[in-house]
N, C-alpha and C positions, 0 to 999 in steps of 0.2 A: 190299389196296388197295380192294377192293369195299366195305368198311365205310366208307371215306372218301367214295367216290363216291355211296354210297346215302344218306348223311345230309347234307342241305343245310347245316346249321349247322356240322358238322364239316368239310365240304368247304370252306366259306368261310373258316373258321378256319385250316385247313391251308394253303390257298393264300395267305392274307394274311400268315401268319407266314413262309412261304418267301420271299415277295416282300420282307418286312422284311429278311431275311438277305441277299438279293441287293443291295438298296440299301445296307445297312450295309457289305457287302463292297466296293462301289464307293467309298464314302466312306473306308473304312479304307486302301485301297491308293492313294488319292490323297494321303494324308498319312502314309504308313507310317513308323514310327519308325526302320526300318532302311534307308530309301532317301531319301525326301523330306526328312525332318527333318535328317539329317546333311548333306545337300547344302545345305540352307537355312542351317544354322549355319556351315558352311564358307564359303559365299558371303559371309557377313558378318564373316568374320575370326576365328571361334572357333578356339581351339587344338585340335590333334588329341586331346589328353588330355581336353578338355571334351567333344568330340564322342563319344569313346569311353565316357566316364562316363555321358553322357546316353543313349546307346543302351542301355547296361546297365540304367540306372535306369528308363527308360520301359518296358522289357520286364519288369522285376521288380515295379514298383509295382502293376499290376493283380493280380498273384498274391498279393502280401503283404496287400493290402487286402480280399481277398474274405471274410476271417473276420468283418468288421464289417458286411457287407451286410444280413443279415436283421435285426439289431438296429436298424439305422437305418430301414429300410423299415417295420418293425412299429410305429414311432412315429407313422406317418401314420394318420389316421382312415380314409381311403380308400386302402387299400394298393396297389391296382392303379394308380390315378392318381399315387400317390406314386412308384411305380416309373418311370412316364413322366417325371415332373418331375425325378427324379434323373438322367435321361439328358441333360437340358438342359445342365448344366455339363460334360458330356463333349463336346458339340458347340460350345458358345458360344466357348471359347478360340480356335478356329480362325478365326471371324469377327473376333475382336479382333486376332489376329495379322495377318490380311489388311489391317486398317486401320493397325496400328502399323508395319508394314514401310514403308508409304508415308510416314508421319509422322515416323519416326525413322531415315530413311535416312542422315542425317549423324551419328548417334550409335549406332554399332554395338554398343558395350559395353552401353548401356542396353537396346537391342533384344534382345540375346542373353540378358541377365538376365531380362527380362520373358518372353521366349519359354520359357526354362527353367521359370519359375514357372507360366505358363499351361498348358504341356504336362504338367507334373507334376500340376496340379489335374485336368486332363482324364483322365489315366491312373489317378489315385487313385479318381475317381468311377466310372470304368469297372470297376475292381476291386470297388467296392461293389455295382454293379448286376448283374454277371455271375451270381453264384450265385442271386440272387433271380429273375432272368429265367429261368434254367434250372429253378428250382423252379416258376415259373409255367407253363412249358412242360409240366412233369410233371403239373400239375393240369388242364390243358386238352386235352392230347393223350392219348387212351386208350392203355394199355400195349400193346394188340395191334397198334397202328399206329405206335407211337412210333419204332421202328427205321426204318421207312420215312420218317417225318417227318425224322429226323436225317440220313438219306441224302440226301433232297431238299434240306434246308436247307444242309448243308455243301457240296453241289454248287452250289447257287445262290450261296452266299457265294464259292466259288472262281471261278465265272464272273464274278461282279461284280468280284472282285479283278483278274482278267485285263483286264476293261474299264477299271477304275480305273487300273491301271498303264499301259495303252496310252494312256489319256486324258492322263496326265501327260506321257508322251513327246511326244504331239502338241502339247500346250500349250507344252512347252519350245521346240519349233521355231517356234511361232506368236507366243509372247509374249516370248521372250528373257529378260531379267533380271527381268521381272515375273511369271515363271511361278509363283513361290512364293505370292504373294498370290492369284493365280488358283486354284492348287491348294487353298489353305486355304479360300477362299470356296466353291468348288464342292464340296469334301469336306464342309464343314459343311452345305451345302445338302442333300446326299444323306443325311447323318445326320438332318436335320430331317424329310425326307420319310419316312424309316423310322420316326421318332417319331410322325409324323402317322398312319401306319398303325396303330401300337401304340395311339394314342389312339382311333382308330376302333374297334379291338377292345374297348377298355374302355368306350367310350361306348355301344356297341351291345350291351352285356351278353353278349358272346361269351365272357367269362371267368367267367360265373356258373353256379351249379348249375342255375338254371332253363333256361339255354340248352341244357344237356345233359340236361335232365330227361326228355325223351321217350325217347332211347336208353336211359337208365338204367332207366326204368319198363318199357319194352318188353323189355329184356334180362332183367330180373328176372322178369317174367311168363312169358316164353317158356321160360326155363330153370329155373324153380322156385326163384329166389333169394328171400330174405326181403324183403318190402316194408316197409322201415323208413320212419319219418317223416323228412322232410328236415330237416337242421339249419337253425337260423336264419341262419347265416353264408351269404353269397352266394358264397363260394369253395368249390371242390370239396374235400371231405375225403378222408381216406385210404380210408374204407369205400366211397365212391363210385368212386374209382379202382379199388379192388379188384373191385368189382362189374362195372365195364366190362371189366376184364381177364378175369374169370371168364366173363362172357357171351361175349366174343370167343373164348376157348378152347373153350367148349362149342359155339359156332357152327361153328368150324373142325372139331371132331370130328364134328359132325352132317353137315357137307358131305363129309367123307371117307368116311362110311359108305355 
């Protein structure tokens, strides 16, 4: 953990990504496919078989669509900003649902059909971005602190989930039958807040080789690693990650001696 605290760029990157996971956890548990969505569909007259199929489909779609993530993102000229843009269709359907529930209150069949379509789009796009997001994490978090990062990020996501679930319960008591549009709107808002943090990372070049240039150069100099010319690409390459990991390993060995 000292490596994170010592490097201001890595520290800011670490903290920002953990906060992203916290906000995403709140949003996810506000609109969770296993709790909020079945209750929403049931409240508008959906049959139990439809609710059951939707629960299974919304859980399976992100897993099935992950194989397409990298190919889609690689089509963007600016890969990092493309990843952020692809998160927008994950969040946008919840704002649309919040509006449609009020407009289509007297047409439950149409509302249910549109809800199934919008939620499916959201989950498909979630499946597209998950593997690319994890790949980006692997590029910007050095190997020697990556385990700590995932520990903090999963913990932050869980705490956010507890807050999100508690918020839905409070909203149900305060809003009554309008709780679903409130949950969709607030959940989408937290998704957008997390996306804004991700955009901040990309916009401030914290995902670039140059941002991690000083630790790479210092590590190579201190531990006798080869001083290679940096690639033209602004994203971290495999050799850079390997150098960070090797420098961290040698630093740990030196500290233990």
